[in-house]
A tleap script that builds the chain and sets N, CA, C and O, in Angstrom:
source leaprc.protein.ff14SB
mol = sequence {
  NMET ASN THR PHE ARG TYR ARG LYS ARG SER
  ALA VAL GLU ALA THR LEU LEU THR ILE VAL
  MET MET CYS VAL ARG GLY GLN THR GLU VAL
  ALA LEU ASP ASP CYS GLU VAL PHE ILE THR
  VAL ALA GLN GLY GLY ARG CYS ARG VAL THR
  VAL LYS MET SER ILE ARG TYR GLY ALA PRO
  VAL MET GLU VAL CYS ARG GLN LEU GLN GLN
  HIE ILE ALA GLU GLU ILE ALA ALA MET THR
  PRO TYR VAL ALA GLU ALA VAL ASP ILE VAL
  VAL LYS ARG LEU VAL MET PRO GLU LYS ASN
  CALA
}
set mol.1.N position { -42.248 -22.471 -53.883 }
set mol.1.CA position { -41.119 -22.805 -53.064 }
set mol.1.C position { -41.082 -24.317 -52.899 }
set mol.1.O position { -42.001 -24.890 -52.313 }
set mol.2.N position { -40.062 -24.962 -53.391 }
set mol.2.CA position { -39.933 -26.405 -53.287 }
set mol.2.C position { -38.724 -26.741 -52.439 }
set mol.2.O position { -37.587 -26.666 -52.905 }
set mol.3.N position { -38.974 -27.112 -51.192 }
set mol.3.CA position { -37.904 -27.510 -50.301 }
set mol.3.C position { -38.281 -28.850 -49.697 }
set mol.3.O position { -39.389 -29.009 -49.182 }
set mol.4.N position { -37.386 -29.803 -49.752 }
set mol.4.CA position { -37.653 -31.113 -49.192 }
set mol.4.C position { -36.948 -31.216 -47.854 }
set mol.4.O position { -35.776 -30.860 -47.729 }
set mol.5.N position { -37.670 -31.706 -46.850 }
set mol.5.CA position { -37.102 -31.851 -45.518 }
set mol.5.C position { -37.363 -33.277 -45.055 }
set mol.5.O position { -38.344 -33.909 -45.448 }
set mol.6.N position { -36.476 -33.758 -44.223 }
set mol.6.CA position { -36.611 -35.114 -43.707 }
set mol.6.C position { -37.150 -35.146 -42.288 }
set mol.6.O position { -37.369 -36.224 -41.735 }
set mol.7.N position { -37.366 -33.993 -41.696 }
set mol.7.CA position { -37.947 -33.947 -40.366 }
set mol.7.C position { -39.030 -32.889 -40.348 }
set mol.7.O position { -39.071 -32.000 -41.198 }
set mol.8.N position { -39.892 -33.001 -39.377 }
set mol.8.CA position { -40.992 -32.052 -39.268 }
set mol.8.C position { -40.459 -30.707 -38.782 }
set mol.8.O position { -39.608 -30.644 -37.895 }
set mol.9.N position { -40.968 -29.642 -39.374 }
set mol.9.CA position { -40.593 -28.292 -39.001 }
set mol.9.C position { -41.128 -27.983 -37.601 }
set mol.9.O position { -42.268 -28.325 -37.289 }
set mol.10.N position { -40.319 -27.343 -36.758 }
set mol.10.CA position { -40.785 -26.944 -35.429 }
set mol.10.C position { -41.689 -25.725 -35.555 }
set mol.10.O position { -41.724 -25.074 -36.599 }
set mol.11.N position { -42.417 -25.422 -34.491 }
set mol.11.CA position { -43.296 -24.250 -34.495 }
set mol.11.C position { -42.488 -22.973 -34.684 }
set mol.11.O position { -42.936 -22.046 -35.357 }
set mol.12.N position { -41.300 -22.922 -34.092 }
set mol.12.CA position { -40.435 -21.745 -34.239 }
set mol.12.C position { -40.013 -21.586 -35.692 }
set mol.12.O position { -40.102 -20.492 -36.248 }
set mol.13.N position { -39.555 -22.668 -36.309 }
set mol.13.CA position { -39.135 -22.608 -37.714 }
set mol.13.C position { -40.294 -22.217 -38.620 }
set mol.13.O position { -40.125 -21.420 -39.543 }
set mol.14.N position { -41.465 -22.774 -38.358 }
set mol.14.CA position { -42.640 -22.448 -39.175 }
set mol.14.C position { -43.012 -20.979 -39.042 }
set mol.14.O position { -43.366 -20.333 -40.029 }
set mol.15.N position { -42.935 -20.449 -37.825 }
set mol.15.CA position { -43.240 -19.033 -37.601 }
set mol.15.C position { -42.233 -18.145 -38.314 }
set mol.15.O position { -42.612 -17.186 -38.986 }
set mol.16.N position { -40.948 -18.463 -38.169 }
set mol.16.CA position { -39.910 -17.668 -38.825 }
set mol.16.C position { -40.038 -17.752 -40.344 }
set mol.16.O position { -39.850 -16.752 -41.036 }
set mol.17.N position { -40.355 -18.926 -40.863 }
set mol.17.CA position { -40.546 -19.094 -42.306 }
set mol.17.C position { -41.695 -18.225 -42.809 }
set mol.17.O position { -41.594 -17.608 -43.870 }
set mol.18.N position { -42.778 -18.179 -42.054 }
set mol.18.CA position { -43.923 -17.345 -42.433 }
set mol.18.C position { -43.532 -15.875 -42.487 }
set mol.18.O position { -43.909 -15.162 -43.417 }
set mol.19.N position { -42.780 -15.421 -41.493 }
set mol.19.CA position { -42.337 -14.022 -41.459 }
set mol.19.C position { -41.439 -13.718 -42.655 }
set mol.19.O position { -41.608 -12.695 -43.318 }
set mol.20.N position { -40.486 -14.608 -42.929 }
set mol.20.CA position { -39.564 -14.395 -44.052 }
set mol.20.C position { -40.329 -14.343 -45.368 }
set mol.20.O position { -40.066 -13.472 -46.196 }
set mol.21.N position { -41.266 -15.256 -45.574 }
set mol.21.CA position { -42.016 -15.269 -46.832 }
set mol.21.C position { -42.909 -14.036 -46.976 }
set mol.21.O position { -43.126 -13.562 -48.092 }
set mol.22.N position { -43.428 -13.515 -45.869 }
set mol.22.CA position { -44.188 -12.260 -45.940 }
set mol.22.C position { -43.289 -11.131 -46.444 }
set mol.22.O position { -43.716 -10.304 -47.250 }
set mol.23.N position { -42.057 -11.101 -45.972 }
set mol.23.CA position { -41.105 -10.072 -46.402 }
set mol.23.C position { -40.744 -10.240 -47.877 }
set mol.23.O position { -40.688 -9.264 -48.624 }
set mol.24.N position { -40.501 -11.481 -48.288 }
set mol.24.CA position { -40.129 -11.750 -49.681 }
set mol.24.C position { -41.276 -11.389 -50.621 }
set mol.24.O position { -41.053 -10.802 -51.680 }
set mol.25.N position { -42.502 -11.738 -50.233 }
set mol.25.CA position { -43.664 -11.438 -51.085 }
set mol.25.C position { -43.864 -9.939 -51.272 }
set mol.25.O position { -44.482 -9.516 -52.249 }
set mol.26.N position { -43.354 -9.140 -50.357 }
set mol.26.CA position { -43.469 -7.690 -50.471 }
set mol.26.C position { -42.522 -7.082 -51.493 }
set mol.26.O position { -42.626 -5.894 -51.798 }
set mol.27.N position { -41.606 -7.869 -52.024 }
set mol.27.CA position { -40.634 -7.396 -53.007 }
set mol.27.C position { -41.108 -7.782 -54.405 }
set mol.27.O position { -41.068 -8.956 -54.772 }
set mol.28.N position { -41.548 -6.814 -55.173 }
set mol.28.CA position { -42.056 -7.099 -56.518 }
set mol.28.C position { -40.957 -7.560 -57.475 }
set mol.28.O position { -41.247 -8.151 -58.515 }
set mol.29.N position { -39.703 -7.292 -57.126 }
set mol.29.CA position { -38.584 -7.666 -57.996 }
set mol.29.C position { -38.211 -9.142 -57.883 }
set mol.29.O position { -37.439 -9.647 -58.697 }
set mol.30.N position { -38.751 -9.836 -56.885 }
set mol.30.CA position { -38.394 -11.232 -56.638 }
set mol.30.C position { -39.358 -12.158 -57.376 }
set mol.30.O position { -40.573 -11.966 -57.333 }
set mol.31.N position { -38.801 -13.166 -58.055 }
set mol.31.CA position { -39.619 -14.192 -58.714 }
set mol.31.C position { -39.999 -15.226 -57.656 }
set mol.31.O position { -39.179 -16.065 -57.283 }
set mol.32.N position { -41.235 -15.168 -57.177 }
set mol.32.CA position { -41.662 -15.991 -56.046 }
set mol.32.C position { -41.664 -17.485 -56.336 }
set mol.32.O position { -41.503 -18.288 -55.417 }
set mol.33.N position { -41.841 -17.873 -57.593 }
set mol.33.CA position { -41.893 -19.297 -57.916 }
set mol.33.C position { -40.521 -19.961 -57.866 }
set mol.33.O position { -40.426 -21.181 -57.996 }
set mol.34.N position { -39.466 -19.187 -57.681 }
set mol.34.CA position { -38.105 -19.721 -57.631 }
set mol.34.C position { -37.413 -19.231 -56.366 }
set mol.34.O position { -36.326 -18.658 -56.433 }
set mol.35.N position { -38.037 -19.455 -55.218 }
set mol.35.CA position { -37.525 -18.948 -53.952 }
set mol.35.C position { -37.435 -20.091 -52.941 }
set mol.35.O position { -38.382 -20.860 -52.772 }
set mol.36.N position { -36.289 -20.191 -52.273 }
set mol.36.CA position { -36.084 -21.192 -51.228 }
set mol.36.C position { -35.646 -20.471 -49.961 }
set mol.36.O position { -34.871 -19.516 -50.021 }
set mol.37.N position { -36.140 -20.925 -48.819 }
set mol.37.CA position { -35.781 -20.323 -47.538 }
set mol.37.C position { -35.267 -21.421 -46.617 }
set mol.37.O position { -35.881 -22.480 -46.489 }
set mol.38.N position { -34.135 -21.154 -45.981 }
set mol.38.CA position { -33.543 -22.075 -45.020 }
set mol.38.C position { -33.354 -21.328 -43.709 }
set mol.38.O position { -32.817 -20.220 -43.692 }
set mol.39.N position { -33.793 -21.930 -42.614 }
set mol.39.CA position { -33.717 -21.280 -41.308 }
set mol.39.C position { -33.019 -22.219 -40.334 }
set mol.39.O position { -33.343 -23.403 -40.251 }
set mol.40.N position { -32.056 -21.671 -39.598 }
set mol.40.CA position { -31.377 -22.404 -38.542 }
set mol.40.C position { -31.645 -21.679 -37.237 }
set mol.40.O position { -31.355 -20.489 -37.109 }
set mol.41.N position { -32.197 -22.391 -36.271 }
set mol.41.CA position { -32.488 -21.806 -34.966 }
set mol.41.C position { -31.404 -22.256 -33.998 }
set mol.41.O position { -31.121 -23.449 -33.880 }
set mol.42.N position { -30.798 -21.292 -33.302 }
set mol.42.CA position { -29.725 -21.578 -32.356 }
set mol.42.C position { -30.191 -21.288 -30.931 }
set mol.42.O position { -31.260 -20.718 -30.715 }
set mol.43.N position { -29.382 -21.684 -29.985 }
set mol.43.CA position { -29.668 -21.405 -28.576 }
set mol.43.C position { -29.577 -19.907 -28.317 }
set mol.43.O position { -28.914 -19.179 -29.057 }
set mol.44.N position { -30.233 -19.460 -27.281 }
set mol.44.CA position { -30.122 -18.056 -26.893 }
set mol.44.C position { -30.961 -17.111 -27.725 }
set mol.44.O position { -30.678 -15.914 -27.765 }
set mol.45.N position { -31.986 -17.616 -28.391 }
set mol.45.CA position { -32.875 -16.742 -29.147 }
set mol.45.C position { -32.281 -16.178 -30.424 }
set mol.45.O position { -32.630 -15.077 -30.848 }
set mol.46.N position { -31.384 -16.933 -31.034 }
set mol.46.CA position { -30.751 -16.488 -32.272 }
set mol.46.C position { -31.171 -17.388 -33.425 }
set mol.46.O position { -31.518 -18.553 -33.229 }
set mol.47.N position { -31.135 -16.829 -34.625 }
set mol.47.CA position { -31.429 -17.623 -35.820 }
set mol.47.C position { -30.628 -17.082 -36.994 }
set mol.47.O position { -30.165 -15.941 -36.988 }
set mol.48.N position { -30.484 -17.926 -37.988 }
set mol.48.CA position { -29.835 -17.554 -39.248 }
set mol.48.C position { -30.813 -17.863 -40.366 }
set mol.48.O position { -31.474 -18.901 -40.360 }
set mol.49.N position { -30.897 -16.955 -41.321 }
set mol.49.CA position { -31.828 -17.104 -42.437 }
set mol.49.C position { -31.039 -17.039 -43.739 }
set mol.49.O position { -30.193 -16.163 -43.917 }
set mol.50.N position { -31.317 -17.963 -44.640 }
set mol.50.CA position { -30.761 -17.915 -45.986 }
set mol.50.C position { -31.927 -17.947 -46.965 }
set mol.50.O position { -32.780 -18.834 -46.906 }
set mol.51.N position { -31.953 -16.975 -47.859 }
set mol.51.CA position { -32.981 -16.909 -48.897 }
set mol.51.C position { -32.275 -17.042 -50.241 }
set mol.51.O position { -31.418 -16.226 -50.583 }
set mol.52.N position { -32.639 -18.077 -51.003 }
set mol.52.CA position { -32.114 -18.266 -52.357 }
set mol.52.C position { -33.246 -17.920 -53.302 }
set mol.52.O position { -34.327 -18.503 -53.232 }
set mol.53.N position { -32.988 -16.959 -54.195 }
set mol.53.CA position { -34.089 -16.457 -55.023 }
set mol.53.C position { -33.596 -15.986 -56.382 }
set mol.53.O position { -32.398 -15.830 -56.618 }
set mol.54.N position { -34.550 -15.768 -57.257 }
set mol.54.CA position { -34.287 -15.159 -58.561 }
set mol.54.C position { -34.884 -13.761 -58.550 }
set mol.54.O position { -35.928 -13.515 -57.946 }
set mol.55.N position { -34.199 -12.854 -59.228 }
set mol.55.CA position { -34.646 -11.459 -59.290 }
set mol.55.C position { -34.932 -11.112 -60.741 }
set mol.55.O position { -34.249 -11.574 -61.655 }
set mol.56.N position { -35.932 -10.309 -60.931 }
set mol.56.CA position { -36.309 -9.886 -62.282 }
set mol.56.C position { -35.201 -9.015 -62.893 }
set mol.56.O position { -34.655 -8.127 -62.237 }
set mol.57.N position { -34.891 -9.289 -64.145 }
set mol.57.CA position { -33.861 -8.549 -64.872 }
set mol.57.C position { -34.196 -7.058 -64.876 }
set mol.57.O position { -35.340 -6.669 -65.110 }
set mol.58.N position { -33.191 -6.239 -64.615 }
set mol.58.CA position { -33.367 -4.792 -64.610 }
set mol.58.C position { -33.560 -4.211 -63.220 }
set mol.58.O position { -33.450 -2.998 -63.038 }
set mol.59.N position { -33.845 -5.052 -62.241 }
set mol.59.CA position { -34.016 -4.574 -60.865 }
set mol.59.C position { -32.638 -4.262 -60.271 }
set mol.59.O position { -31.653 -4.903 -60.637 }
set mol.60.N position { -32.558 -3.295 -59.369 }
set mol.60.CA position { -31.283 -2.980 -58.712 }
set mol.60.C position { -30.944 -4.074 -57.689 }
set mol.60.O position { -31.392 -4.011 -56.543 }
set mol.61.N position { -30.171 -5.052 -58.094 }
set mol.61.CA position { -29.940 -6.271 -57.318 }
set mol.61.C position { -29.413 -5.979 -55.913 }
set mol.61.O position { -29.969 -6.477 -54.935 }
set mol.62.N position { -28.365 -5.191 -55.801 }
set mol.62.CA position { -27.776 -4.919 -54.482 }
set mol.62.C position { -28.766 -4.222 -53.561 }
set mol.62.O position { -28.849 -4.551 -52.378 }
set mol.63.N position { -29.505 -3.278 -54.083 }
set mol.63.CA position { -30.477 -2.542 -53.266 }
set mol.63.C position { -31.617 -3.453 -52.818 }
set mol.63.O position { -32.044 -3.390 -51.665 }
set mol.64.N position { -32.106 -4.288 -53.711 }
set mol.64.CA position { -33.173 -5.234 -53.359 }
set mol.64.C position { -32.690 -6.164 -52.243 }
set mol.64.O position { -33.417 -6.407 -51.281 }
set mol.65.N position { -31.477 -6.679 -52.369 }
set mol.65.CA position { -30.930 -7.590 -51.358 }
set mol.65.C position { -30.745 -6.891 -50.016 }
set mol.65.O position { -31.096 -7.448 -48.977 }
set mol.66.N position { -30.200 -5.683 -50.026 }
set mol.66.CA position { -30.015 -4.930 -48.770 }
set mol.66.C position { -31.345 -4.660 -48.080 }
set mol.66.O position { -31.478 -4.863 -46.873 }
set mol.67.N position { -32.320 -4.206 -48.843 }
set mol.67.CA position { -33.635 -3.919 -48.271 }
set mol.67.C position { -34.273 -5.177 -47.701 }
set mol.67.O position { -34.862 -5.143 -46.620 }
set mol.68.N position { -34.159 -6.273 -48.416 }
set mol.68.CA position { -34.755 -7.523 -47.955 }
set mol.68.C position { -34.065 -8.026 -46.686 }
set mol.68.O position { -34.735 -8.478 -45.757 }
set mol.69.N position { -32.742 -7.952 -46.639 }
set mol.69.CA position { -32.016 -8.348 -45.429 }
set mol.69.C position { -32.494 -7.547 -44.223 }
set mol.69.O position { -32.807 -8.111 -43.174 }
set mol.70.N position { -32.546 -6.246 -44.379 }
set mol.70.CA position { -32.947 -5.371 -43.284 }
set mol.70.C position { -34.391 -5.644 -42.871 }
set mol.70.O position { -34.694 -5.734 -41.681 }
set mol.71.N position { -35.273 -5.775 -43.844 }
set mol.71.CA position { -36.690 -5.995 -43.562 }
set mol.71.C position { -36.911 -7.316 -42.817 }
set mol.71.O position { -37.680 -7.364 -41.858 }
set mol.72.N position { -36.248 -8.373 -43.250 }
set mol.72.CA position { -36.384 -9.676 -42.591 }
set mol.72.C position { -35.894 -9.598 -41.148 }
set mol.72.O position { -36.581 -10.058 -40.236 }
set mol.73.N position { -34.715 -9.021 -40.936 }
set mol.73.CA position { -34.165 -8.914 -39.577 }
set mol.73.C position { -35.078 -8.095 -38.671 }
set mol.73.O position { -35.309 -8.470 -37.521 }
set mol.74.N position { -35.597 -6.984 -39.178 }
set mol.74.CA position { -36.481 -6.129 -38.385 }
set mol.74.C position { -37.790 -6.831 -38.039 }
set mol.74.O position { -38.262 -6.736 -36.906 }
set mol.75.N position { -38.376 -7.531 -38.998 }
set mol.75.CA position { -39.651 -8.208 -38.757 }
set mol.75.C position { -39.495 -9.369 -37.779 }
set mol.75.O position { -40.363 -9.580 -36.932 }
set mol.76.N position { -38.411 -10.117 -37.884 }
set mol.76.CA position { -38.173 -11.208 -36.931 }
set mol.76.C position { -38.029 -10.644 -35.526 }
set mol.76.O position { -38.602 -11.184 -34.581 }
set mol.77.N position { -37.267 -9.559 -35.378 }
set mol.77.CA position { -37.078 -8.942 -34.059 }
set mol.77.C position { -38.381 -8.375 -33.505 }
set mol.77.O position { -38.626 -8.447 -32.301 }
set mol.78.N position { -39.215 -7.814 -34.374 }
set mol.78.CA position { -40.462 -7.190 -33.927 }
set mol.78.C position { -41.537 -8.218 -33.575 }
set mol.78.O position { -42.352 -7.982 -32.684 }
set mol.79.N position { -41.542 -9.355 -34.269 }
set mol.79.CA position { -42.647 -10.302 -34.121 }
set mol.79.C position { -42.329 -11.528 -33.269 }
set mol.79.O position { -43.230 -12.289 -32.916 }
set mol.80.N position { -41.058 -11.720 -32.938 }
set mol.80.CA position { -40.660 -12.897 -32.157 }
set mol.80.C position { -39.611 -12.486 -31.126 }
set mol.80.O position { -39.095 -11.369 -31.177 }
set mol.81.N position { -39.296 -13.379 -30.195 }
set mol.81.CA position { -38.197 -13.089 -29.268 }
set mol.81.C position { -36.827 -13.427 -29.866 }
set mol.81.O position { -35.819 -13.390 -29.160 }
set mol.82.N position { -36.788 -13.749 -31.143 }
set mol.82.CA position { -35.536 -14.138 -31.796 }
set mol.82.C position { -34.849 -12.952 -32.459 }
set mol.82.O position { -35.479 -11.961 -32.828 }
set mol.83.N position { -33.536 -13.091 -32.597 }
set mol.83.CA position { -32.716 -12.100 -33.294 }
set mol.83.C position { -32.052 -12.817 -34.460 }
set mol.83.O position { -31.450 -13.876 -34.283 }
set mol.84.N position { -32.161 -12.244 -35.637 }
set mol.84.CA position { -31.501 -12.818 -36.815 }
set mol.84.C position { -30.045 -12.378 -36.802 }
set mol.84.O position { -29.731 -11.227 -37.106 }
set mol.85.N position { -29.160 -13.302 -36.446 }
set mol.85.CA position { -27.740 -12.950 -36.404 }
set mol.85.C position { -27.157 -12.856 -37.807 }
set mol.85.O position { -26.106 -12.247 -38.005 }
set mol.86.N position { -27.834 -13.454 -38.781 }
set mol.86.CA position { -27.416 -13.336 -40.181 }
set mol.86.C position { -28.622 -13.552 -41.080 }
set mol.86.O position { -29.450 -14.431 -40.839 }
set mol.87.N position { -28.704 -12.735 -42.116 }
set mol.87.CA position { -29.699 -12.920 -43.171 }
set mol.87.C position { -28.918 -12.917 -44.479 }
set mol.87.O position { -28.501 -11.867 -44.968 }
set mol.88.N position { -28.731 -14.096 -45.027 }
set mol.88.CA position { -27.962 -14.243 -46.264 }
set mol.88.C position { -28.918 -14.330 -47.444 }
set mol.88.O position { -29.867 -15.115 -47.438 }
set mol.89.N position { -28.655 -13.514 -48.450 }
set mol.89.CA position { -29.460 -13.511 -49.666 }
set mol.89.C position { -28.587 -14.034 -50.803 }
set mol.89.O position { -27.513 -13.495 -51.069 }
set mol.90.N position { -29.050 -15.076 -51.465 }
set mol.90.CA position { -28.334 -15.653 -52.600 }
set mol.90.C position { -29.196 -15.442 -53.840 }
set mol.90.O position { -30.327 -15.924 -53.910 }
set mol.91.N position { -28.656 -14.722 -54.811 }
set mol.91.CA position { -29.375 -14.524 -56.072 }
set mol.91.C position { -28.933 -15.632 -57.016 }
set mol.91.O position { -27.785 -15.668 -57.462 }
set mol.92.N position { -29.865 -16.540 -57.315 }
set mol.92.CA position { -29.559 -17.695 -58.164 }
set mol.92.C position { -29.459 -17.311 -59.629 }
set mol.92.O position { -28.610 -17.818 -60.363 }
set mol.93.N position { -30.339 -16.407 -60.046 }
set mol.93.CA position { -30.336 -16.003 -61.457 }
set mol.93.C position { -31.201 -14.771 -61.637 }
set mol.93.O position { -31.959 -14.383 -60.748 }
set mol.94.N position { -31.069 -14.167 -62.805 }
set mol.94.CA position { -31.933 -13.059 -63.201 }
set mol.94.C position { -32.991 -13.611 -64.148 }
set mol.94.O position { -32.692 -14.432 -65.016 }
set mol.95.N position { -34.213 -13.162 -63.979 }
set mol.95.CA position { -35.337 -13.648 -64.772 }
set mol.95.C position { -35.747 -12.562 -65.751 }
set mol.95.O position { -35.996 -11.423 -65.357 }
set mol.96.N position { -35.816 -12.912 -67.016 }
set mol.96.CA position { -36.253 -11.962 -68.038 }
set mol.96.C position { -37.750 -11.720 -67.895 }
set mol.96.O position { -38.501 -12.647 -67.592 }
set mol.97.N position { -38.193 -10.477 -68.112 }
set mol.97.CA position { -39.632 -10.201 -68.026 }
set mol.97.C position { -40.383 -10.921 -69.144 }
set mol.97.O position { -39.864 -11.117 -70.243 }
set mol.98.N position { -41.610 -11.307 -68.832 }
set mol.98.CA position { -42.430 -11.983 -69.838 }
set mol.98.C position { -42.910 -10.971 -70.864 }
set mol.98.O position { -43.263 -9.843 -70.520 }
set mol.99.N position { -42.923 -11.382 -72.130 }
set mol.99.CA position { -43.399 -10.504 -73.200 }
set mol.99.C position { -44.885 -10.715 -73.388 }
set mol.99.O position { -45.365 -11.849 -73.380 }
set mol.100.N position { -45.610 -9.632 -73.557 }
set mol.100.CA position { -47.054 -9.727 -73.810 }
set mol.100.C position { -47.291 -10.139 -75.260 }
set mol.100.O position { -46.627 -9.647 -76.172 }
set mol.101.N position { -48.219 -11.021 -75.456 }
set mol.101.CA position { -48.496 -11.513 -76.815 }
set mol.101.C position { -49.369 -10.560 -77.579 }
set mol.101.O position { -49.698 -10.818 -78.737 }
savepdb mol mol.pdb
quit
């Protein structure tokens, strides 16, 4: 995950990022080396999450995205006092499986 920031991440953002990445790592269809996460924390215990990722070719894209959205929202609600008002999943590309030599 390569994301450049110009300010230090807050403890809340770091915690939410950790939760989101735990959820993403649980999806075998996601190419982890091409994943970006953006989190916006709002007043009133709300947050917005955007995950930009690549999915392995042949995976059911819509189902993977729906499951990931639901899983992220549920985990944030269960582990923090925050509510994810939106979890946006952006599929950047499909990744072809590696061929064994």
